[in-house]
C-alpha positions in Angstrom: 2.2 -10.4 -22.4 1.4 -13.4 -19.9 1.7 -11.2 -16.8 -1.0 -8.9 -15.6 1.3 -6.7 -13.6 2.1 -3.5 -15.5 5.4 -3.6 -17.3 6.6 -0.5 -15.3 5.9 -2.3 -11.9 7.6 -5.4 -13.2 10.8 -3.2 -13.9 10.5 -1.5 -10.6 10.3 -4.7 -8.5 12.4 -7.2 -10.6 14.3 -6.3 -14.0 15.4 -2.7 -13.3 15.7 -3.2 -9.3 19.2 -3.7 -8.0 21.1 -4.5 -4.7 22.4 -1.1 -3.4 25.9 -0.8 -2.0 25.8 3.0 -1.6 22.9 5.3 -0.7 22.0 9.1 -0.7 21.5 10.7 2.6 17.7 10.9 2.0 16.0 9.6 5.2 13.9 6.5 5.2 10.7 7.5 7.3 8.9 5.3 9.9 5.7 5.9 7.5 7.5 4.3 4.6 8.6 1.3 6.6 4.9 0.9 8.0 3.7 1.1 4.4 6.1 -1.5 3.3 5.2 -3.9 6.2 1.4 -3.2 5.5 1.8 -4.5 2.0 4.1 -7.4 2.4 2.3 -8.9 5.5 0.0 -10.4 2.9 2.6 -12.6 1.4 1.8 -16.4 1.9 3.3 -18.5 4.6 2.5 -22.0 5.9 -0.4 -21.8 8.3 -0.3 -17.9 7.8 2.6 -18.0 10.5 4.4 -14.7 10.7 7.8 -15.4 12.4 9.7 -12.4 10.6 10.6 -9.7 13.2 12.2 -6.4 11.8 14.6 -4.3 14.3 15.2 -1.1 12.8 18.6 0.4 13.6 18.2 4.1 13.9 20.4 5.5 16.7 24.0 6.3 16.0 24.9 4.2 19.2 23.0 1.2 17.8 24.5 1.7 14.3 28.0 1.5 15.8 27.2 -1.7 17.8 25.8 -3.2 14.6 28.8 -2.3 12.4 31.3 -4.1 14.7 29.4 -7.3 13.8 29.2 -6.9 10.0 31.9 -8.4 7.7 34.6 -5.9 6.9 33.4 -5.1 3.3 29.8 -4.5 4.6 30.9 -2.1 7.4 31.1 1.2 5.4 27.9 0.7 3.8 26.2 -0.2 6.8 27.5 2.7 8.6 26.3 5.3 6.0 22.9 3.8 4.9 19.9 5.9 5.7 18.2 2.9 7.5 19.4 -0.5 8.6 17.0 -3.4 9.4 17.9 -6.6 11.2 15.5 -9.3 10.0 15.1 -12.3 12.2 12.9 -15.3 13.0 10.8 -15.6 16.0 11.0 -19.2 17.1 8.0 -18.7 19.4 5.7 -17.6 16.5 3.5 -20.5 17.2 2.1 -18.5 20.2 0.1 -16.3 17.7 -1.2 -19.2 15.5 -4.6 -19.5 17.1 -5.3 -15.9 16.1 -3.5 -15.9 12.9 -5.0 -19.2 11.5 -8.3 -19.5 13.2 -9.5 -22.3 10.7 -7.1 -24.8 12.6 -6.0 -23.3 16.1 -4.8 -26.8 17.0 -1.8 -26.2 14.7 0.0 -24.5 17.6 0.3 -27.7 19.6 -0.2 -30.4 16.9 2.8 -29.3 14.6 4.8 -26.7 16.8 5.0 -27.9 20.4 8.6 -28.9 19.8 11.4 -26.4 19.6 13.2 -28.0 16.6 10.0 -28.1 14.5 9.4 -24.4 15.3 12.9 -23.5 14.3 12.7 -24.9 11.0 9.3 -23.6 10.2 10.5 -20.0 11.5 13.6 -20.1 9.4 11.7 -21.0 6.1 8.7 -18.7 6.7 10.5 -15.8 7.9 13.0 -16.2 4.9 9.9 -15.9 2.5 8.8 -12.8 4.5 12.2 -11.3 4.3 11.9 -11.7 0.4 8.6 -10.1 0.5 10.1 -7.2 2.6 12.8 -6.7 0.1 10.2 -6.6 -2.8 8.1 -4.3 -0.6 11.3 -1.9 -0.2 11.3 -1.9 -4.0 7.7 -1.0 -4.1 8.3 2.0 -2.0 10.9 3.4 -4.6 13.8 2.5 -2.4 16.7 0.1 -2.8 17.5 -2.6 -0.4 21.0 -4.2 0.3 20.6 -7.4 2.0 23.5 -9.0 3.6 24.5 -12.3 5.4 28.0 -11.3 5.7 27.5 -10.9 9.4 28.5 -12.4 12.8 24.9 -13.7 13.5 25.8 -14.8 17.0 27.0 -11.3 17.9 24.0 -9.6 16.4 21.7 -12.0 18.3 23.3 -11.1 21.6 23.7 -7.3 20.9 20.2 -6.9 19.7 17.8 -10.1 20.0 17.4 -12.8 22.4 17.4 -16.6 22.5 14.1 -16.8 21.0 15.1 -15.0 17.7 17.5 -16.1 15.1 18.8 -13.3 13.0 18.7 -14.0 9.2 20.1 -11.0 7.5 20.9 -7.3 7.7 19.3 -5.1 5.1 20.4 -1.5 4.3 17.5 0.7 2.9 17.5 4.0 1.1 17.5 5.7 -2.1 20.6 4.5 -4.2 23.7 6.5 -4.4 26.3 7.0 -6.8 27.6 3.6 -8.2 25.2 1.9 -6.1 25.1 -1.5 -8.1 27.7 -3.6 -9.8 26.8 -4.7 -13.3 24.0 -6.9 -13.6 25.0 -10.7 -13.1 23.6 -13.3 -15.4 20.6 -15.4 -14.5 19.8 -18.9 -15.5 17.4 -19.5 -18.3 13.9 -20.9 -18.2 15.1 -24.4 -19.5 17.8 -24.5 -17.2 15.5 -24.3 -14.2 12.1 -25.8 -15.1 11.3 -29.3 -15.8 8.0 -30.8 -16.7 7.2 -34.4 -15.6 
């Protein structure tokens, strides 16, 4: 094999992992979420920036408020998932750069003094971190149901502020009965990879 990672772990993280649409009622603990974050925080980003912010929606009242902003097809699964997380990008991430990237603390002012530059960098790097987060959920033996069928502006106003841009909502838990659709096709290596 060309991969160092154990085949069982490969299956857990990729080949057998699926997006879940239903979940059991087994709770997802704060300890599990912390373990997920403590693993995936090491995923690479530009300048080690860490713009991803995770808002855990636990209370029934907050869940009701969130469900109102979900697309109709996403409402039932968001209402019943053991845990729901709003993943957003902090557009003021640059304030932490002198600590997070001490090799080049000037990056804060040199590259990110203007809001449009920060928003672009935050969106890209938070999206990378969101992908790591989903893989981390799988590494914890849980399933993720990431969704972008969301009224993002409504979610921002309801749960965030003007400095945070919502990226997706993720349902998290143990997969329930009929949790996943049949596996969809993927492009082959030769359809994706070009050598120049």
